[in-house]
All heavy atoms as an XYZ file, in Angstrom:
1053
protein
N      22.143    189.903    124.950
C      23.422    189.727    125.623
C      23.348    190.327    127.021
O      22.779    191.380    127.210
C      24.540    190.438    124.868
C      24.995    189.760    123.605
S      26.185    190.798    122.773
C      27.624    189.859    122.957
N      24.000    189.681    127.919
C      24.012    190.204    129.277
C      25.074    191.297    129.385
O      25.935    191.452    128.523
C      24.300    189.081    130.270
O      25.628    188.645    130.104
N      25.022    192.045    130.491
C      25.980    193.131    130.708
C      27.399    192.600    130.820
O      28.346    193.209    130.344
C      25.610    193.928    131.952
C      24.415    194.804    131.796
C      24.203    195.658    133.032
C      23.053    196.597    132.841
N      22.886    197.494    133.973
N      27.592    191.444    131.427
C      28.922    190.858    131.597
C      29.489    190.475    130.235
O      30.660    190.718    129.942
C      28.867    189.641    132.550
C      28.474    190.102    133.949
C      30.196    188.918    132.570
C      28.271    188.975    134.928
N      28.698    189.897    129.373
C      29.152    189.494    128.043
C      29.546    190.727    127.228
O      30.567    190.716    126.533
C      28.050    188.694    127.309
O      27.601    187.631    128.142
C      28.567    188.147    126.004
N      28.759    191.789    127.289
C      29.072    193.018    126.560
C      30.387    193.612    127.067
O      31.214    194.071    126.275
C      27.938    194.038    126.697
C      26.713    193.697    125.907
C      25.644    194.762    126.091
C      24.383    194.376    125.364
N      23.311    195.370    125.533
N      30.598    193.598    128.376
C      31.835    194.133    128.948
C      33.030    193.296    128.512
O      34.098    193.835    128.212
C      31.749    194.179    130.475
C      30.872    195.271    131.003
C      30.860    195.291    132.514
C      29.929    196.349    133.041
N      29.904    196.374    134.511
N      32.865    191.980    128.456
C      33.974    191.114    128.021
C      34.333    191.388    126.556
O      35.506    191.427    126.200
C      33.596    189.637    128.218
C      33.635    189.216    129.665
S      33.247    187.482    130.068
C      33.173    186.616    128.587
N      33.342    191.584    125.711
C      33.596    191.879    124.297
C      34.343    193.202    124.164
O      35.308    193.311    123.403
C      32.268    191.890    123.500
C      32.483    192.447    122.101
C      31.663    190.498    123.440
N      33.912    194.210    124.921
C      34.576    195.513    124.875
C      36.026    195.397    125.354
O      36.948    195.936    124.724
C      33.788    196.557    125.709
C      34.594    197.836    125.882
C      32.457    196.858    125.057
N      36.255    194.679    126.437
C      37.610    194.500    126.973
C      38.485    193.762    125.964
O      39.643    194.132    125.726
C      37.574    193.766    128.334
C      38.967    193.325    128.766
C      36.948    194.654    129.396
N      37.968    192.730    125.340
C      38.732    191.976    124.337
C      39.060    192.864    123.140
O      40.191    192.857    122.645
C      37.958    190.709    123.909
C      37.946    189.699    125.062
C      38.566    190.092    122.649
C      37.027    188.509    124.824
N      38.118    193.647    122.655
C      38.367    194.544    121.518
C      39.412    195.609    121.855
O      40.280    195.914    121.030
C      37.064    195.194    121.059
C      36.068    194.269    120.360
C      34.772    195.002    120.056
C      36.666    193.699    119.094
N      39.359    196.150    123.044
C      40.364    197.134    123.465
C      41.732    196.476    123.552
O      42.743    197.043    123.130
C      39.955    197.798    124.804
C      38.747    198.708    124.582
C      41.119    198.582    125.398
C      38.151    199.281    125.843
N      41.787    195.253    124.070
C      43.050    194.524    124.139
C      43.635    194.274    122.764
O      44.835    194.458    122.525
N      42.811    193.867    121.814
C      43.269    193.647    120.434
C      43.769    194.955    119.827
O      44.790    194.982    119.133
C      42.142    193.022    119.586
C      41.873    191.591    120.056
C      42.484    193.053    118.105
C      40.644    190.954    119.433
N      43.080    196.045    120.090
C      43.497    197.349    119.578
C      44.875    197.737    120.109
O      45.752    198.155    119.347
C      42.466    198.414    119.960
C      42.807    199.847    119.557
C      42.778    199.978    118.042
C      41.839    200.820    120.193
N      45.112    197.579    121.407
C      46.417    197.909    121.995
C      47.528    197.021    121.446
O      48.627    197.478    121.172
C      46.377    197.835    123.518
C      45.732    199.025    124.170
C      44.661    198.873    125.023
C      46.203    200.304    123.914
C      44.061    199.971    125.623
C      45.613    201.404    124.505
C      44.534    201.241    125.357
N      47.249    195.751    121.263
C      48.259    194.837    120.714
C      48.602    195.220    119.283
O      49.773    195.279    118.901
C      47.767    193.372    120.799
C      47.746    192.914    122.251
C      48.645    192.452    119.954
C      47.059    191.584    122.467
N      47.602    195.525    118.466
C      47.866    195.883    117.073
C      48.600    197.219    116.955
O      49.397    197.411    116.042
C      46.566    195.916    116.265
O      45.729    196.962    116.723
N      48.373    198.131    117.893
C      49.089    199.411    117.867
C      50.544    199.246    118.268
O      51.400    200.015    117.843
C      48.395    200.421    118.786
C      47.090    200.923    118.232
S      46.159    201.986    119.358
C      47.378    203.100    119.958
N      50.869    198.263    119.056
C      52.240    198.084    119.514
C      53.102    197.339    118.515
O      54.323    197.377    118.595
C      52.262    197.356    120.859
O      51.853    196.015    120.692
N      52.558    196.640    117.543
C      53.341    195.868    116.582
C      54.312    196.719    115.764
O      55.474    196.354    115.628
C      52.423    195.063    115.663
C      51.721    193.880    116.322
C      50.794    193.193    115.332
C      52.731    192.893    116.875
N      53.920    197.868    115.179
C      54.899    198.654    114.430
C      56.065    199.138    115.286
O      57.177    199.250    114.812
C      54.091    199.841    113.898
C      52.683    199.359    113.893
C      52.577    198.391    115.039
N      55.834    199.372    116.556
C      56.895    199.813    117.446
C      57.945    198.723    117.617
O      59.136    198.985    117.628
C      56.309    200.254    118.809
C      57.408    200.567    119.798
C      55.398    201.444    118.626
N      57.523    197.487    117.726
C      58.483    196.408    117.904
C      59.332    196.201    116.654
O      60.455    195.769    116.744
C      57.784    195.088    118.279
O      56.878    194.737    117.242
C      57.060    195.202    119.596
N      58.815    196.530    115.483
C      59.568    196.373    114.247
C      60.703    197.384    114.133
O      61.661    197.159    113.419
C      58.648    196.520    113.040
C      57.678    195.386    112.874
C      56.818    195.625    111.656
C      55.791    194.539    111.484
N      54.898    194.799    110.367
N      60.605    198.531    114.798
C      61.621    199.571    114.666
C      62.763    199.412    115.652
O      63.650    200.237    115.711
C      60.997    200.976    114.846
O      60.465    201.078    116.153
C      59.938    201.244    113.802
N      62.755    198.355    116.437
C      63.824    198.121    117.397
C      65.152    197.961    116.661
O      65.268    197.199    115.707
C      63.511    196.871    118.217
C      64.579    196.529    119.215
C      64.723    197.281    120.355
C      65.438    195.483    118.987
C      65.704    196.969    121.280
C      66.424    195.160    119.898
C      66.558    195.917    121.048
N      66.160    198.713    117.078
C      67.475    198.653    116.436
C      68.164    197.330    116.752
O      68.128    196.854    117.880
C      68.332    199.819    116.901
N      68.786    196.755    115.752
C      69.505    195.507    115.936
C      70.772    195.536    115.089
O      70.874    196.283    114.126
C      68.631    194.304    115.573
C      68.029    194.362    114.186
C      68.620    193.682    113.128
C      66.871    195.081    113.919
C      68.088    193.723    111.855
C      66.332    195.134    112.654
C      66.941    194.449    111.626
O      66.405    194.503    110.373
N      71.755    194.727    115.465
C      73.044    194.671    114.770
C      73.111    193.456    113.863
O      72.683    192.377    114.242
C      74.194    194.581    115.774
C      74.384    195.868    116.529
O      74.230    196.948    115.993
N      74.718    195.755    117.801
N      73.690    193.648    112.692
C      73.942    192.562    111.759
C      75.446    192.485    111.553
O      76.081    193.497    111.247
C      73.235    192.795    110.413
C      71.717    192.813    110.600
C      73.604    191.711    109.403
C      71.132    194.146    110.544
N      76.007    191.306    111.725
C      77.447    191.144    111.519
C      77.759    191.058    110.029
O      76.986    190.503    109.256
C      77.941    189.885    112.230
C      77.897    190.004    113.731
C      78.501    188.801    114.435
O      79.178    187.995    113.776
O      78.293    188.688    115.647
N      78.909    191.607    109.644
C      79.356    191.539    108.255
C      80.863    191.299    108.208
O      81.585    191.636    109.136
C      78.983    192.801    107.474
C      79.599    194.059    108.016
C      79.100    194.850    109.005
C      80.834    194.658    107.619
N      79.940    195.908    109.242
C      81.025    195.814    108.394
C      81.800    194.339    106.673
C      82.125    196.641    108.264
C      82.902    195.174    106.541
C      83.046    196.307    107.329
N      81.306    190.706    107.121
C      82.730    190.463    106.889
C      82.950    190.483    105.377
O      82.382    189.652    104.661
C      83.135    189.111    107.474
O      84.511    188.880    107.232
N      83.723    191.442    104.901
C      83.928    191.619    103.466
C      85.372    191.359    103.069
O      86.297    191.708    103.801
C      83.541    193.033    103.039
C      82.048    193.287    103.144
O      81.277    192.383    103.441
N      81.649    194.516    102.902
N      85.548    190.781    101.894
C      86.865    190.527    101.306
C      86.936    191.274     99.974
O      86.015    191.181     99.168
C      87.053    189.022    101.038
C      86.993    188.161    102.270
C      88.225    188.319    103.135
O      89.333    188.469    102.630
N      88.034    188.307    104.440
N      88.020    191.981     99.764
C      88.214    192.730     98.524
C      89.455    192.198     97.820
O      90.474    191.939     98.456
C      88.379    194.222     98.811
C      87.229    194.784     99.609
C      87.288    194.845    100.997
C      86.075    195.211     98.989
C      86.223    195.326    101.740
C      84.994    195.699     99.714
C      85.085    195.758    101.093
O      84.026    196.232    101.821
N      89.364    192.068     96.514
C      90.493    191.647     95.693
C      90.551    192.542     94.469
O      89.509    193.010     93.990
C      90.352    190.170     95.260
C      90.302    189.193     96.418
C      91.652    189.114     97.135
N      91.592    188.254     98.296
C      91.607    188.704     99.542
N      91.654    189.998     99.799
N      91.578    187.869    100.554
N      91.745    192.746     93.960
C      91.890    193.597     92.782
C      91.038    193.060     91.630
O      90.408    193.824     90.906
C      93.366    193.686     92.363
C      93.577    194.639     91.233
C      93.573    196.003     91.433
C      93.739    194.165     89.934
C      93.739    196.888     90.389
C      93.902    195.038     88.885
C      93.912    196.401     89.112
N      90.969    191.753     91.491
C      90.206    191.131     90.404
C      88.731    190.917     90.768
O      87.933    190.511     89.928
C      90.840    189.788     90.012
C      90.966    188.817     91.155
C      89.906    187.997     91.528
C      92.144    188.746     91.892
C      90.013    187.130     92.594
C      92.260    187.869     92.959
C      91.191    187.060     93.305
O      91.305    186.197     94.362
N      88.348    191.165     92.030
C      86.971    191.001     92.500
C      86.688    192.071     93.555
O      86.705    191.804     94.751
C      86.788    189.596     93.081
O      85.468    189.429     93.538
N      86.439    193.316     93.118
C      86.409    194.450     94.051
C      85.103    194.662     94.819
O      85.071    195.429     95.765
C      86.642    195.637     93.120
C      86.019    195.210     91.837
C      86.303    193.725     91.729
N      84.013    193.987     94.453
C      82.713    194.258     95.064
C      82.400    193.301     96.205
O      82.705    192.119     96.136
C      81.606    194.132     94.014
C      81.751    195.148     92.916
O      81.834    196.334     93.170
N      81.804    194.675     91.682
N      81.769    193.832     97.236
C      81.256    193.001     98.327
C      80.084    193.738     98.947
O      79.807    194.891     98.596
C      82.336    192.695     99.363
C      82.128    191.331    100.027
O      80.975    190.847    100.050
O      83.104    190.764    100.520
N      79.400    193.089     99.886
C      78.230    193.701    100.517
C      77.968    193.059    101.866
O      78.454    191.971    102.158
C      77.005    193.567     99.635
C      76.698    192.117     99.280
C      75.387    191.950     98.607
N      74.333    191.879     99.610
C      73.074    191.627     99.325
N      72.682    191.433     98.100
N      72.178    191.572    100.283
N      77.170    193.739    102.663
C      76.746    193.195    103.950
C      75.544    192.278    103.730
O      74.909    192.334    102.675
C      76.326    194.327    104.905
O      75.174    194.976    104.354
C      77.441    195.317    105.140
N      75.189    191.463    104.717
C      73.921    190.731    104.633
C      72.753    191.721    104.623
O      72.854    192.829    105.153
C      73.907    189.895    105.910
C      75.329    189.814    106.343
C      75.972    191.087    105.893
N      71.655    191.338    104.030
C      70.469    192.200    103.954
C      69.739    192.265    105.290
O      69.820    191.346    106.098
C      69.502    191.677    102.893
O      70.075    191.739    101.627
N      69.018    193.358    105.471
C      68.169    193.539    106.652
C      67.003    194.450    106.282
O      67.087    195.225    105.330
C      68.959    194.143    107.801
N      65.934    194.359    107.032
C      64.740    195.165    106.778
C      64.872    196.520    107.462
O      65.260    196.602    108.618
C      63.492    194.433    107.296
O      63.439    193.150    106.678
C      62.234    195.192    106.972
N      64.540    197.574    106.725
C      64.591    198.947    107.261
C      63.166    199.454    107.422
O      62.373    199.395    106.496
C      65.390    199.847    106.316
C      65.548    201.254    106.851
C      66.756    201.921    106.258
C      66.947    203.324    106.785
N      67.016    203.415    108.222
N      62.877    199.971    108.635
C      61.517    200.410    108.953
C      61.377    201.914    109.118
O      60.268    202.439    109.011
C      61.044    199.728    110.239
C      60.939    198.252    110.096
C      61.850    197.319    110.505
C      59.893    197.516    109.482
N      61.432    196.055    110.180
C      60.225    196.151    109.558
C      58.701    197.891    108.861
C      59.412    195.150    109.037
C      57.885    196.883    108.361
C      58.237    195.542    108.450
N      62.460    202.623    109.439
C      62.343    204.049    109.764
C      63.195    204.908    108.830
O      64.083    204.420    108.144
C      62.802    204.315    111.209
O      64.206    204.029    111.312
C      62.020    203.467    112.207
N      62.921    206.210    108.857
C      63.669    207.182    108.052
C      64.918    207.652    108.792
O      65.225    208.828    108.824
C      62.774    208.379    107.733
C      61.557    208.046    106.917
C      60.698    209.282    106.719
C      59.433    208.962    105.964
N      58.588    210.159    105.796
N      65.646    206.725    109.371
C      66.833    207.063    110.151
C      68.098    206.806    109.338
O      68.052    206.229    108.255
C      66.863    206.207    111.424
O      66.941    204.836    111.084
N      69.216    207.240    109.894
C      70.503    206.924    109.289
C      70.740    205.417    109.342
O      70.161    204.720    110.166
C      71.645    207.598    110.062
C      71.685    209.096    109.937
C      71.194    209.902    110.960
C      72.240    209.702    108.822
C      71.238    211.282    110.859
C      72.296    211.079    108.715
C      71.787    211.866    109.720
O      71.838    213.224    109.619
N      71.622    204.947    108.484
C      72.153    203.592    108.580
C      73.540    203.726    109.188
O      74.309    204.607    108.790
C      72.230    202.917    107.196
C      73.028    201.635    107.248
C      70.831    202.651    106.664
N      73.862    202.883    110.171
C      75.157    202.945    110.851
C      75.949    201.673    110.582
O      75.412    200.578    110.695
C      74.964    203.085    112.360
C      74.402    204.419    112.776
C      73.035    204.647    112.788
C      75.257    205.450    113.147
C      72.520    205.872    113.162
C      74.750    206.673    113.534
C      73.382    206.882    113.533
O      72.878    208.098    113.907
N      77.228    201.841    110.230
C      78.111    200.698    110.062
C      79.307    200.879    110.986
O      80.006    201.885    110.931
C      78.604    200.576    108.622
C      79.477    199.348    108.414
S      79.857    198.996    106.697
C      80.952    200.340    106.309
N      79.511    199.890    111.849
C      80.653    199.897    112.755
C      81.720    198.968    112.179
O      81.505    197.759    112.091
C      80.239    199.437    114.155
C      81.412    199.410    115.105
O      82.391    200.131    114.922
N      81.335    198.575    116.112
N      82.843    199.524    111.790
C      83.963    198.732    111.288
C      84.881    198.442    112.463
O      85.483    199.351    113.024
C      84.727    199.495    110.184
O      83.798    199.853    109.161
C      85.850    198.658    109.599
N      84.966    197.182    112.846
C      85.801    196.814    113.997
C      87.188    196.336    113.567
O      88.153    196.499    114.314
C      85.111    195.750    114.842
O      84.777    194.633    114.059
N      87.285    195.742    112.377
C      88.580    195.292    111.858
C      88.710    195.696    110.399
O      87.748    195.591    109.635
C      88.710    193.775    111.945
C      88.789    193.247    113.332
C      88.988    191.748    113.302
N      88.903    191.232    114.662
C      88.998    189.973    114.958
N      89.184    189.083    114.018
N      88.908    189.572    116.213
N      89.915    196.133    110.039
C      90.195    196.494    108.647
C      91.693    196.290    108.401
O      92.506    196.502    109.306
C      89.755    197.951    108.337
C      89.837    198.246    106.840
C      90.509    198.951    109.179
C      89.109    199.524    106.436
N      92.026    195.855    107.201
C      93.427    195.674    106.838
C      94.167    196.999    107.029
O      93.649    198.058    106.638
C      93.535    195.220    105.361
O      92.816    193.989    105.221
C      94.971    195.039    104.932
N      95.363    196.988    107.638
C      96.115    198.243    107.837
C      96.327    199.008    106.517
O      96.574    198.405    105.471
C      97.452    197.772    108.412
C      97.140    196.457    109.063
C      96.071    195.832    108.205
N      96.210    200.331    106.592
C      96.386    201.231    105.451
C      95.468    200.881    104.282
O      95.846    200.978    103.127
C      97.851    201.278    105.001
C      98.780    201.839    106.074
C     100.235    201.815    105.667
N     100.748    200.506    105.299
C     101.110    199.536    106.141
N     100.995    199.742    107.433
N     101.578    198.394    105.704
N      94.262    200.463    104.589
C      93.293    200.051    103.575
C      92.050    200.916    103.705
O      91.693    201.367    104.791
C      92.924    198.569    103.778
C      92.017    198.009    102.722
C      92.501    197.670    101.472
C      90.665    197.816    102.974
C      91.673    197.141    100.491
C      89.821    197.291    102.001
C      90.334    196.954    100.762
N      91.376    201.175    102.611
C      90.089    201.870    102.639
C      89.195    201.294    101.538
O      89.677    200.618    100.621
C      90.255    203.383    102.454
C      90.652    203.773    101.076
N      91.966    203.832    100.673
C      89.916    204.099     99.990
C      92.019    204.192     99.406
N      90.791    204.354     98.966
N      87.892    201.563    101.651
C      86.938    201.172    100.621
C      85.795    202.177    100.596
O      85.598    202.928    101.553
C      86.410    199.741    100.841
C      85.704    199.524    102.148
C      84.336    199.708    102.266
C      86.418    199.120    103.271
C      83.693    199.500    103.473
C      85.780    198.901    104.479
C      84.416    199.097    104.583
N      85.078    202.228     99.491
C      83.903    203.087     99.359
C      82.658    202.228     99.525
O      82.615    201.085     99.064
C      83.885    203.778     97.996
C      85.015    204.763     97.866
O      85.308    205.497     98.808
N      85.668    204.790     96.729
N      81.630    202.784    100.179
C      80.413    202.020    100.431
C      79.194    202.932    100.415
O      79.313    204.141    100.612
C      80.525    201.273    101.760
O      80.788    202.174    102.808
N      78.023    202.322    100.200
C      76.777    203.067    100.105
C      75.618    202.130    100.416
O      75.736    200.920    100.340
C      76.617    203.698     98.726
C      76.747    202.711     97.611
C      75.742    202.025     96.994
C      77.959    202.276     96.984
N      76.253    201.189     96.041
C      77.617    201.336     96.004
C      79.316    202.592     97.163
C      78.568    200.700     95.213
C      80.250    201.960     96.362
C      79.875    201.032     95.401
N      74.466    202.710    100.755
C      73.271    201.932    101.110
C      72.484    201.604     99.844
O      72.293    202.455     98.976
C      72.378    202.708    102.098
C      71.104    201.938    102.416
C      73.143    203.012    103.379
N      72.024    200.353     99.784
C      71.199    199.879     98.664
C      69.830    199.450     99.196
O      69.731    198.914    100.303
C      71.859    198.684     97.989
C      73.218    198.948     97.402
S      73.170    199.904     95.897
C      72.468    198.711     94.769
N      68.786    199.678     98.398
C      67.434    199.211     98.717
C      66.769    198.809     97.405
O      66.786    199.576     96.438
C      66.629    200.307     99.405
N      66.228    197.624     97.374
C      65.606    197.091     96.150
C      66.543    197.185     94.948
O      66.128    197.520     93.842
C      64.280    197.798     95.852
C      63.166    197.361     96.774
O      63.252    196.325     97.417
N      62.119    198.150     96.854
N      67.825    196.949     95.174
C      68.798    196.948     94.083
C      69.221    198.317     93.593
O      69.911    198.428     92.585
N      68.838    199.394     94.291
C      69.169    200.759     93.867
C      69.884    201.506     94.984
O      69.535    201.367     96.148
C      67.903    201.520     93.470
C      67.194    200.898     92.287
C      65.943    201.647     91.954
C      65.253    200.939     90.792
N      63.934    201.462     90.538
N      70.851    202.325     94.605
C      71.563    203.146     95.589
C      70.607    204.189     96.151
O      69.873    204.835     95.406
C      72.766    203.826     94.928
C      73.635    204.582     95.902
C      74.930    205.082     95.276
O      75.348    204.598     94.235
N      75.539    206.047     95.912
N      70.617    204.366     97.490
C      69.665    205.280     98.126
C      70.334    206.429     98.872
O      69.696    207.096     99.666
C      68.751    204.532     99.111
O      69.546    204.035    100.180
C      68.008    203.413     98.441
N      71.591    206.661     98.638
C      72.290    207.757     99.300
C      73.695    207.886     98.754
O      74.099    207.140     97.849
N      74.440    208.816     99.300
C      75.797    209.074     98.822
C      76.778    208.003     99.289
O      76.598    207.384    100.332
C      76.272    210.441     99.308
C      75.485    211.584     98.728
C      76.016    212.921     99.203
O      76.789    212.998    100.138
N      75.588    213.986     98.540
N      77.836    207.853     98.515
C      78.923    206.946     98.862
C      79.760    207.551     99.982
O      79.931    208.764    100.064
C      79.799    206.721     97.625
O      80.898    205.922     97.943
N      80.257    206.696    100.860
C      81.134    207.122    101.954
C      82.433    206.339    101.887
O      82.438    205.172    101.530
C      80.478    206.854    103.317
C      79.170    207.569    103.579
C      79.322    209.069    103.747
N      80.354    209.447    104.668
C      80.208    209.656    105.968
N      79.032    209.505    106.524
N      81.233    210.008    106.715
N      83.536    206.974    102.262
C      84.835    206.304    102.317
C      85.071    205.811    103.740
O      84.966    206.576    104.693
C      85.937    207.273    101.904
C      87.318    206.660    101.963
C      88.355    207.680    101.545
N      89.679    207.274    101.979
C      90.737    207.314    101.206
N      90.634    207.749     99.970
N      91.907    206.939    101.673
N      85.385    204.530    103.871
C      85.706    203.927    105.161
C      87.201    203.639    105.139
O      87.673    202.886    104.294
C      84.905    202.628    105.390
C      85.279    201.993    106.716
C      83.410    202.908    105.327
N      87.952    204.268    106.044
C      89.411    204.125    106.004
C      90.026    203.683    107.324
O      91.226    203.791    107.517
C      90.076    205.407    105.513
C      89.701    206.614    106.350
O      89.042    206.455    107.383
O      90.073    207.723    105.948
N      89.206    203.180    108.214
C      89.736    202.681    109.481
C      88.617    202.214    110.383
O      87.440    202.359    110.056
N      88.977    201.653    111.531
C      87.939    201.245    112.485
C      87.124    202.451    112.945
O      87.636    203.571    113.014
C      88.742    200.660    113.646
C      90.061    200.287    113.074
C      90.323    201.299    111.987
N      85.863    202.211    113.241
C      84.981    203.277    113.720
C      83.594    203.163    113.122
O      83.282    202.216    112.406
N      82.767    204.161    113.411
C      81.379    204.170    112.961
C      81.238    205.099    111.757
O      81.726    206.223    111.767
C      80.440    204.623    114.095
C      79.007    204.747    113.598
C      80.516    203.654    115.265
N      80.565    204.600    110.725
C      80.241    205.398    109.542
C      78.732    205.562    109.505
O      77.990    204.592    109.626
C      80.722    204.691    108.259
O      82.112    204.405    108.375
C      80.482    205.568    107.046
N      78.278    206.818    109.358
C      76.848    207.130    109.331
C      76.457    207.443    107.888
O      77.084    208.264    107.237
C      76.579    208.324    110.247
C      75.133    208.702    110.357
C      74.880    209.674    111.501
C      75.309    211.070    111.190
N      74.855    212.040    112.201
N      75.430    206.752    107.379
C      74.992    206.917    106.001
C      73.646    207.621    105.937
O      72.661    207.137    106.492
C      74.833    205.557    105.317
C      76.102    204.765    105.202
C      76.515    203.936    106.237
C      76.881    204.837    104.067
C      77.673    203.196    106.135
C      78.048    204.103    103.951
C      78.434    203.287    104.992
O      79.585    202.561    104.891
N      73.592    208.745    105.225
C      72.319    209.360    104.880
C      71.737    208.498    103.775
O      72.446    208.119    102.838
C      72.518    210.805    104.382
C      71.218    211.374    103.864
C      73.102    211.675    105.479
N      70.465    208.147    103.887
C      69.850    207.302    102.869
C      68.369    207.621    102.765
O      67.785    208.217    103.669
C      70.061    205.824    103.206
C      69.257    205.407    104.415
O      68.140    204.929    104.285
N      69.801    205.619    105.612
N      67.774    207.245    101.650
C      66.356    207.508    101.389
C      65.612    206.214    101.068
O      64.685    206.193    100.265
C      66.221    208.529    100.259
C      66.968    209.800    100.581
C      68.233    210.038    100.071
C      66.422    210.724    101.461
C      68.937    211.183    100.408
C      67.126    211.872    101.804
C      68.382    212.095    101.276
O      69.073    213.221    101.615
N      66.021    205.128    101.709
C      65.431    203.822    101.439
C      63.930    203.809    101.743
O      63.126    203.386    100.908
C      66.151    202.745    102.245
N      63.545    204.258    102.927
C      62.130    204.247    103.315
C      61.346    205.290    102.518
O      60.224    205.027    102.085
C      61.984    204.460    104.836
C      60.530    204.654    105.236
C      62.582    203.275    105.586
N      61.940    206.449    102.296
C      61.260    207.496    101.533
C      60.988    207.048    100.095
O      59.934    207.323     99.536
C      62.086    208.788    101.512
C      62.173    209.483    102.852
C      63.349    209.010    103.697
O      63.770    207.841    103.559
O      63.840    209.803    104.504
N      61.945    206.338     99.484
C      61.809    205.930     98.082
C      61.063    204.613     97.902
O      60.409    204.413     96.875
C      63.193    205.797     97.434
C      63.915    207.128     97.299
O      63.259    208.186     97.429
O      65.135    207.105     97.072
N      61.172    203.696     98.868
C      60.628    202.355     98.676
C      59.603    201.925     99.722
O      59.040    200.850     99.610
C      61.775    201.333     98.656
C      62.792    201.628     97.611
N      62.582    201.376     96.271
C      64.031    202.181     97.695
C      63.649    201.747     95.576
N      64.535    202.243     96.419
N      59.396    202.725    100.767
C      58.402    202.402    101.786
C      58.982    201.623    102.962
O      60.070    201.060    102.886
N      58.206    201.601    104.048
C      58.614    200.878    105.262
C      58.729    199.389    104.977
O      57.990    198.849    104.172
C      57.589    201.101    106.366
C      57.561    202.514    106.893
C      56.399    202.744    107.858
N      56.319    201.724    108.874
C      56.782    201.868    110.120
N      57.317    202.991    110.479
N      56.671    200.883    110.978
N      59.688    198.744    105.650
C      59.856    197.307    105.486
C      60.680    196.918    104.268
O      60.636    195.776    103.832
N      61.448    197.857    103.741
C      62.251    197.585    102.544
C      63.538    196.841    102.920
O      64.129    197.098    103.960
C      62.580    198.902    101.794
C      63.463    199.822    102.620
C      63.219    198.621    100.452
N      63.950    195.919    102.077
C      65.202    195.205    102.279
C      66.380    196.095    101.905
O      66.386    196.706    100.830
N      67.356    196.213    102.791
C      68.518    197.069    102.550
C      69.805    196.304    102.835
O      69.796    195.288    103.523
C      68.495    198.321    103.445
O      68.441    197.915    104.807
C      67.314    199.213    103.136
N      70.900    196.824    102.297
C      72.236    196.320    102.599
C      73.232    197.416    102.251
O      72.873    198.424    101.619
C      72.543    195.014    101.858
C      72.470    195.088    100.346
C      73.586    195.391     99.577
C      71.276    194.845     99.685
C      73.522    195.450     98.202
C      71.199    194.894     98.313
C      72.323    195.192     97.566
O      72.253    195.252     96.205
N      74.469    197.241    102.673
C      75.527    198.194    102.338
C      76.436    197.531    101.315
O      77.014    196.480    101.573
C      76.318    198.616    103.591
C      75.386    199.291    104.595
C      77.472    199.541    103.196
C      76.031    199.602    105.927
N      76.533    198.148    100.152
C      77.402    197.655     99.085
C      78.730    198.399     99.166
O      78.767    199.567     99.532
C      76.748    197.880     97.724
C      77.495    197.250     96.579
C      76.707    197.321     95.294
C      77.506    196.670     94.180
N      76.735    196.665     92.937
N      79.813    197.713     98.821
C      81.129    198.359     98.896
C      82.021    197.892     97.754
O      81.766    196.856     97.134
C      81.782    198.071    100.248
O      81.825    196.686    100.491
N      83.083    198.692     97.527
C      83.960    198.412     96.393
C      85.354    198.943     96.664
O      85.515    200.036     97.192
C      83.386    199.077     95.148
C      84.111    198.777     93.868
C      83.379    199.422     92.703
C      83.530    198.568     91.475
N      82.653    198.994     90.399
N      86.360    198.154     96.234
C      87.750    198.604     96.269
C      88.580    197.681     95.388
O      88.585    196.478     95.578
C      88.303    198.588     97.698
C      89.794    198.933     97.789
C      90.044    200.408     97.520
N      91.402    200.713     97.143
C      92.393    200.973     97.974
N      92.190    200.947     99.269
N      93.585    201.259     97.513
N      89.276    198.261     94.421
C      90.171    197.514     93.540
C      91.526    197.355     94.214
O      92.507    197.970     93.826
C      90.336    198.239     92.200
C      89.156    198.118     91.287
C      88.215    199.137     91.218
C      88.975    196.996     90.507
C      87.120    199.035     90.368
C      87.879    196.881     89.654
C      86.944    197.900     89.598
N      91.588    196.528     95.248
C      92.818    196.250     95.988
C      92.566    195.035     96.870
O      91.429    194.644     97.082
C      93.232    197.451     96.836
N      93.634    194.455     97.381
C      93.502    193.310     98.278
C      93.380    193.790     99.724
O      94.220    194.553    100.197
C      94.708    192.384     98.135
C      94.771    191.736     96.772
O      93.745    191.493     96.144
N      95.967    191.463     96.295
N      92.324    193.348    100.407
C      92.122    193.729    101.798
C      90.841    193.133    102.338
O      90.093    192.457    101.627
N      90.591    193.394    103.599
C      89.401    192.863    104.258
C      88.937    193.820    105.344
O      89.718    194.622    105.862
C      89.702    191.492    104.859
N      87.664    193.715    105.685
C      87.094    194.504    106.775
C      85.914    193.740    107.345
O      85.294    192.920    106.654
C      86.656    195.875    106.270
N      85.588    194.010    108.611
C      84.439    193.359    109.238
C      83.909    194.231    110.368
O      84.572    195.168    110.811
C      84.819    191.973    109.772
O      85.799    192.098    110.772
N      82.701    193.896    110.818
C      82.084    194.636    111.912
C      80.599    194.328    111.996
O      80.167    193.206    111.722
N      79.807    195.332    112.372
C      78.367    195.206    112.456
C      77.733    196.406    111.785
O      78.368    197.441    111.595
C      77.869    195.126    113.915
O      78.278    196.320    114.600
C      78.425    193.908    114.627
N      76.447    196.283    111.421
C      75.730    197.444    110.895
C      74.289    197.405    111.387
O      73.789    196.369    111.788
C      75.836    197.521    109.377
C      74.976    196.580    108.577
C      75.188    195.264    108.341
C      73.763    196.910    107.900
N      74.204    194.743    107.554
C      73.301    195.741    107.257
C      73.018    198.071    107.756
C      72.151    195.700    106.503
C      71.868    198.036    107.000
C      71.444    196.865    106.377
N      73.665    198.593    111.382
C      72.292    198.749    111.856
C      71.470    199.470    110.796
O      71.787    200.604    110.435
C      72.240    199.580    113.134
C      72.825    198.909    114.341
C      72.734    199.806    115.546
O      73.032    200.984    115.476
N      72.314    199.242    116.662
N      70.400    198.838    110.311
C      69.554    199.520    109.332
C      68.725    200.639    109.972
O      68.413    201.631    109.307
C      68.664    198.411    108.796
C      68.661    197.369    109.845
C      69.984    197.459    110.546
N      68.369    200.493    111.222
C      67.586    201.504    111.955
C      68.255    201.763    113.294
O      68.777    200.861    113.907
C      66.166    201.004    112.226
C      65.355    200.839    110.967
O      65.298    201.805    110.176
O      64.778    199.756    110.767
N      68.212    203.005    113.731
C      68.757    203.316    115.053
C      67.883    204.325    115.724
O      67.328    205.178    115.123
C      70.178    203.850    114.946
C      70.823    203.982    116.282
C      72.308    204.043    116.152
C      72.905    204.052    117.540
N      74.321    203.928    117.517
């Protein structure tokens, strides 16, 4: 092999190494998922759409609309199991959830926020699996 060919191979290998090192970083970028839940006395359970969780960070849920004088309890789920304590949401604002989804199930686990209330009402907003 000539010196130029060897240098090109080294440059290409270094480029591949840098690209492969940057991939996990792009997966941890925080993003918002929209949710809209309906609660009924006869059908009290609802949940957010699922999203992939990559880091050991809090889960954040921003409630932008909620029925007046209404509240519900919610918690983070991963692989069908609760991964943290339940939180009460009783108005617009941000709710921060301590969770162990990545610790218990590994990086790249599917998560969602499950909620429950035996009453008629609705709420909506956005949530972030990683921040």
